[in-house]
N, C-alpha and C positions, 0 to 999 in steps of 0.2 A: 595548818600544814599537816599533811599525812604523817602518821607515825611510822616507825620501822615495823616490819612484820612481827606480829605477836600472836598470841592464842586467843585474844578476846575480840569479838566483833564490835568494836567501838567505832562510832562514826569517824570517818577519815582514815581508819586503819586498814592496811592491807593484811588479810588473813590468809596464811598458807593453807592449802588443802593438800594433804599428803595421804597417799594410799598406804595400806598396811605393809605392802612389800617394797615401798620406796627405800632406796639406799641413801646413805648420808651425802653422796656426791650427785644425786639425781636432781634435775630441775624440778621445782615444785610449781604446780598451778597456783595462781594467786587470785583470790576473790577480793574485789574492792568493796568494802562494806557500804560505802556511799552509793556506788553505781549499781550494786547487785549484779555485776557481770563476772564472768569467769573465763580464764584461759583454759580451754579444754585440750591443749596440746597433748599428744601422746608422749609419755615419758620415754627416754631413749632406751630403757631396758625392756620395753614391751616389744615382743616379736611374734609374728604369726606367719611363718614361712609360706603356707598354702595361700593365704590371703594376699601376701606380698607378691607372690608369683602371679596371681590373677590380675592384680592391679598394675604390676610392673614397677613397683617402688616400695621402699621401706615404709612402714606405717608413719614414721616420723617425718617423711618427705611427701606425703600425699597432698596434692593440690587439686583444684577444681578440674584442671586439664586431665588428670588421671581418671576422674569420674566421667568426664565427657568421653574419654577413650573407651570406657566400658560400654557406653551406648553405641558408639561407632562400631566397635568390634562385636556388638550384639552378644555380650557375655550373658550366659544363662545363669539362673540361680543354681546354687549348689549348697553343700554343707557349710560353706564359709561366707556366702553372700546372699542377702535377701533383698530383692528389689520391690519397692512399693510405689505404685502409681500415685496414690493419694496420701495426704498427711493423715496421721492419726488425729481424730477429734478428741482431745483429752479434757477440754473445759469449754464453758459456754462462750468464752471470748473467741476461741478458734471456731466453735460451732457457728457463731454469727457470720464469720467470714466464709466458711466452707458451705454452710447450709443457710443462706440468707432468707429463704422463704419457708423454712421449717418452723413448726411450732415448738414450744418449749418441751413438750412431751417427746416429740420425735427427736429433738436435739439431745435430750437426756438419754434416750434409748441408744442413740449413736455413740454418745460419750461412754456409756457403760460397755457397749460392744467393742469400741476401739481400745479402751483401757484393758479389757480382757485380752484382746488380740495382741496388743503391745507386750503384755505380761507373758503371753505364750511365746511370742517371737524371741524375747530376751531370755526367757527360761530355756528355750531350745538351744540357743547359742551357749548359755551358761553350762548346760548339761553336756554339750559337745566340746569342741575345741575353741569356741569363741567364733566371732565373725563380725560382719559389717551389715547394717541395715542402711540401704540407700533409698531415701524418700524422694519421690518426684520422677521416677524412672519406671516405665512399664517393663514387664518381663516378657 
């Protein structure tokens, strides 16, 4: 039987994942150590007015329909949103799916390129006011 939330990743335990800025009353994302899954819900205290204006909802309320609406409205990329047509190829498992006919050297080159590209994209948002990367949508 799973134990109550604690600070040790023991089999069967739910381990809270808390950001440095989380307050005592905030909901915490929980990682189940057995399933290795996480709830990546946006904490209620996170706000990004510019992005929320583009999407038309608070970050805590975003659903797939909001992202579909971005496509229908043909929202362009800007300082707060980055649209990516293809997935980043970050490991060989993804590489086998995205590049089924590529050799290992070509896959490794793509992995290195995409890891660098993801780091650049995340760093750009971190150095600005934050933002959203939407994968699977052409700009």
